[in-house]
Legacy VTK file of the C-alpha trace (Angstrom):
# vtk DataFile Version 3.0
C-alpha trace
ASCII
DATASET POLYDATA
POINTS 268 float
-59.985 -65.800 -42.501
-63.660 -65.388 -43.357
-63.935 -62.602 -45.913
-67.677 -63.128 -46.341
-68.741 -61.884 -42.899
-70.869 -58.753 -43.103
-71.581 -56.008 -40.598
-74.209 -53.294 -40.417
-72.928 -49.705 -40.706
-75.138 -46.617 -40.668
-72.588 -43.888 -41.356
-69.003 -43.466 -42.542
-67.342 -40.118 -41.942
-64.031 -38.959 -43.335
-61.882 -36.188 -41.860
-63.188 -36.723 -38.327
-61.087 -34.960 -35.663
-63.001 -35.770 -32.457
-62.786 -39.567 -32.445
-59.161 -40.138 -31.556
-55.826 -38.607 -32.589
-55.269 -36.961 -35.946
-57.574 -37.081 -38.951
-59.717 -40.204 -38.848
-62.192 -42.277 -40.783
-65.024 -43.036 -38.342
-67.367 -45.952 -38.934
-70.661 -45.958 -37.055
-71.851 -49.532 -36.515
-75.583 -49.991 -36.072
-77.171 -51.538 -32.987
-76.783 -50.808 -29.281
-77.843 -52.694 -26.117
-78.132 -49.436 -24.130
-80.780 -46.733 -24.320
-79.083 -43.671 -22.835
-81.672 -40.961 -22.268
-79.336 -38.327 -23.797
-78.165 -40.383 -26.798
-77.648 -38.196 -29.860
-77.611 -41.119 -32.309
-81.058 -42.756 -31.977
-80.720 -44.013 -35.549
-78.103 -46.410 -34.143
-80.451 -48.213 -31.743
-81.773 -51.080 -33.864
-79.763 -54.044 -35.112
-81.361 -53.783 -38.540
-81.772 -51.173 -41.306
-84.740 -48.825 -41.131
-86.128 -45.896 -43.084
-86.702 -42.260 -42.265
-87.603 -39.092 -44.131
-84.687 -36.799 -44.809
-85.063 -33.210 -45.967
-82.829 -32.279 -48.888
-82.455 -28.682 -49.977
-81.603 -27.377 -53.439
-81.430 -23.600 -53.445
-84.719 -22.342 -52.035
-86.469 -25.689 -52.557
-86.817 -28.427 -49.924
-87.727 -32.030 -50.683
-88.449 -34.864 -48.236
-86.844 -38.087 -49.394
-87.043 -41.571 -47.897
-83.635 -42.788 -46.775
-82.502 -46.210 -45.560
-80.381 -46.086 -42.398
-77.937 -48.967 -42.322
-76.029 -50.856 -45.002
-74.223 -54.201 -44.875
-70.514 -54.298 -45.712
-67.765 -56.885 -45.715
-64.495 -56.027 -43.914
-62.729 -55.861 -47.278
-65.256 -53.323 -48.577
-64.627 -51.185 -45.504
-60.865 -51.518 -45.927
-61.086 -50.125 -49.459
-62.685 -46.976 -48.061
-60.192 -46.720 -45.216
-56.980 -47.069 -47.223
-58.152 -44.261 -49.518
-57.429 -41.916 -46.593
-53.949 -43.279 -45.847
-52.158 -40.050 -46.885
-54.223 -38.066 -44.369
-53.557 -40.620 -41.620
-49.829 -40.524 -42.273
-49.648 -36.727 -42.220
-51.765 -36.267 -39.084
-51.136 -39.399 -37.027
-54.754 -40.424 -37.584
-56.452 -43.689 -38.431
-59.738 -45.564 -38.194
-62.273 -45.365 -35.350
-65.174 -47.755 -34.815
-68.105 -46.076 -33.095
-71.823 -46.716 -32.884
-74.242 -47.717 -31.595
-71.992 -50.187 -29.811
-69.274 -51.565 -32.112
-68.571 -54.454 -29.732
-72.056 -55.775 -30.472
-70.630 -56.784 -33.876
-67.457 -58.305 -32.493
-66.219 -60.427 -35.396
-66.928 -57.709 -37.965
-65.136 -55.128 -35.803
-62.200 -57.479 -35.252
-61.743 -58.158 -38.955
-61.822 -54.447 -39.847
-59.291 -53.563 -37.144
-57.028 -56.489 -38.037
-56.907 -55.501 -41.700
-56.309 -51.871 -40.764
-53.354 -52.719 -38.523
-51.910 -54.916 -41.273
-51.818 -51.740 -43.393
-50.101 -49.787 -40.620
-53.253 -47.825 -39.719
-53.850 -46.668 -36.133
-57.008 -48.292 -34.728
-59.477 -46.950 -32.187
-62.748 -48.241 -30.671
-65.324 -45.953 -29.052
-67.312 -48.140 -26.649
-69.707 -48.134 -23.708
-67.911 -51.187 -22.372
-71.184 -53.112 -22.259
-70.025 -56.366 -23.839
-68.735 -59.800 -22.769
-65.108 -59.620 -21.652
-64.038 -62.216 -24.215
-65.292 -59.900 -26.973
-63.400 -56.910 -25.584
-60.248 -58.986 -25.125
-60.417 -60.221 -28.720
-60.921 -56.739 -30.160
-58.249 -55.282 -27.857
-55.639 -57.450 -29.578
-56.054 -55.321 -32.721
-56.917 -51.966 -31.090
-54.391 -49.228 -30.345
-56.791 -47.009 -28.379
-60.099 -47.390 -26.559
-62.387 -44.399 -26.016
-64.312 -45.707 -23.003
-67.542 -44.135 -21.756
-68.155 -43.660 -18.037
-71.638 -42.310 -17.446
-73.034 -43.065 -14.000
-71.278 -44.668 -11.032
-74.354 -45.919 -9.162
-75.912 -49.076 -10.574
-79.528 -48.047 -9.984
-79.060 -44.663 -11.666
-77.224 -46.264 -14.559
-80.126 -48.649 -15.101
-82.704 -45.844 -14.942
-80.926 -43.719 -17.553
-79.441 -46.400 -19.862
-81.704 -49.414 -19.372
-78.831 -51.566 -18.042
-76.786 -51.763 -14.870
-73.082 -50.925 -14.984
-71.475 -53.968 -13.346
-70.035 -55.389 -16.562
-68.883 -51.921 -17.681
-66.818 -51.320 -14.537
-65.493 -54.886 -14.462
-64.374 -54.651 -18.088
-62.674 -51.307 -17.461
-60.715 -52.718 -14.527
-59.536 -55.599 -16.728
-58.812 -53.400 -19.720
-56.341 -51.276 -17.740
-53.898 -54.224 -17.687
-53.787 -54.655 -21.472
-51.271 -52.907 -23.717
-53.697 -50.664 -25.630
-54.087 -46.985 -24.721
-57.186 -45.780 -22.895
-59.098 -42.495 -22.873
-62.165 -41.970 -20.667
-65.225 -40.079 -21.917
-67.769 -38.615 -19.488
-71.037 -37.118 -20.809
-72.176 -34.029 -18.888
-75.969 -34.091 -18.640
-77.431 -31.567 -16.222
-79.003 -33.128 -13.154
-78.143 -36.650 -14.307
-74.420 -37.282 -14.835
-73.057 -33.948 -13.581
-74.106 -34.207 -9.925
-71.345 -33.766 -7.367
-72.007 -37.255 -6.016
-71.740 -38.929 -9.426
-68.655 -37.009 -10.539
-66.866 -37.739 -7.244
-67.611 -41.448 -7.613
-66.477 -41.467 -11.233
-63.225 -39.813 -10.165
-62.662 -42.594 -7.626
-63.067 -45.152 -10.411
-60.713 -43.184 -12.655
-58.101 -43.046 -9.877
-57.695 -46.809 -10.305
-56.468 -46.338 -13.879
-52.666 -45.882 -13.828
-51.091 -43.436 -16.270
-54.417 -42.450 -17.837
-53.668 -40.377 -20.925
-56.858 -38.398 -21.345
-60.374 -37.619 -20.102
-62.911 -35.994 -22.433
-65.891 -34.271 -20.809
-68.740 -34.168 -23.320
-71.369 -31.471 -22.623
-74.926 -32.332 -23.638
-76.195 -30.725 -26.843
-79.638 -30.576 -28.448
-78.737 -31.697 -31.969
-80.599 -35.012 -31.612
-84.110 -33.602 -31.110
-84.919 -33.607 -34.801
-83.673 -37.196 -35.153
-86.086 -38.462 -32.500
-88.965 -36.677 -34.218
-88.064 -38.141 -37.591
-87.870 -41.622 -36.062
-91.109 -41.095 -34.116
-89.316 -41.961 -30.870
-89.966 -40.442 -27.432
-87.193 -38.177 -26.143
-87.097 -37.605 -22.388
-84.750 -34.619 -22.657
-86.727 -32.728 -25.283
-86.924 -29.606 -23.084
-83.342 -29.678 -21.835
-81.172 -26.783 -23.124
-77.557 -26.921 -24.223
-75.191 -27.645 -21.338
-73.952 -24.399 -19.697
-70.378 -23.693 -20.778
-69.475 -22.010 -17.482
-70.600 -25.066 -15.528
-68.680 -27.380 -17.852
-65.504 -25.338 -17.365
-65.826 -25.586 -13.570
-66.178 -29.356 -13.814
-63.146 -29.426 -16.099
-61.112 -27.683 -13.393
-62.383 -30.086 -10.740
-60.881 -33.056 -12.591
-57.455 -31.479 -12.128
-54.684 -34.028 -12.610
-56.954 -37.079 -12.992
-55.275 -37.655 -16.364
-52.419 -36.233 -18.410
-55.019 -34.231 -20.379
-58.605 -33.272 -19.571
-60.661 -31.647 -22.340
-64.130 -30.312 -23.060
-65.851 -31.760 -26.105
-63.290 -34.379 -27.082
LINES 1 269
268 0 1 2 3 4 5 6 7 8 9 10 11 12 13 14 15 16 17 18 19 20 21 22 23 24 25 26 27 28 29 30 31 32 33 34 35 36 37 38 39 40 41 42 43 44 45 46 47 48 49 50 51 52 53 54 55 56 57 58 59 60 61 62 63 64 65 66 67 68 69 70 71 72 73 74 75 76 77 78 79 80 81 82 83 84 85 86 87 88 89 90 91 92 93 94 95 96 97 98 99 100 101 102 103 104 105 106 107 108 109 110 111 112 113 114 115 116 117 118 119 120 121 122 123 124 125 126 127 128 129 130 131 132 133 134 135 136 137 138 139 140 141 142 143 144 145 146 147 148 149 150 151 152 153 154 155 156 157 158 159 160 161 162 163 164 165 166 167 168 169 170 171 172 173 174 175 176 177 178 179 180 181 182 183 184 185 186 187 188 189 190 191 192 193 194 195 196 197 198 199 200 201 202 203 204 205 206 207 208 209 210 211 212 213 214 215 216 217 218 219 220 221 222 223 224 225 226 227 228 229 230 231 232 233 234 235 236 237 238 239 240 241 242 243 244 245 246 247 248 249 250 251 252 253 254 255 256 257 258 259 260 261 262 263 264 265 266 267
């Protein structure tokens, strides 16, 4: 077992409650092959560290400070942070979640973290776009209890317009993943006029119908929290004028999913 492998992480959050069951430690791995127009983590895009200015407030004073986004860790260094939260995992049924960016873009690093976590009896979860070689997903699935799997756009051309990639590999991987022993939750972002059209949602439902005994679907309404991040990174943001997703519309879509899964939620 290679303990010297290192992976690039840009955030580690304790006491997360929206990234799988119970209280979780969520690791955000840096680097993503997609460029979703609504992405709220643009700091995750690059496969290398970068700097940005962060405002820090002390009382009535505000100071801009240069911050490096992204730090290299070994799996053992990550495990030390994870096991510190074991009491919270045990009490709540929580565990560790790998998110991103795209965690499957750092397959061996992700695998080693998940393997070590399972060896300590910790529930493991991977939040993924599904855009990865099948052999990478299959390897990681062997040490993953739950996949949070994004379904964005059903039509290939629309998927390419709004993410920069087509969705063939994403759908193919999902159809293969359903036969493995790990649990599966589907996540659908609701972006007005893009992912929430009747045509797209109907086609996504037809894909979801092929998943037997699906436990859960999370509908994720678009929010505007990322605007400041794009400005700080000096990146263009196509949805800069888009408002928060209408709650009433989101609730109607929630009802339309009916019995597509054992549980359908808004916001994860």
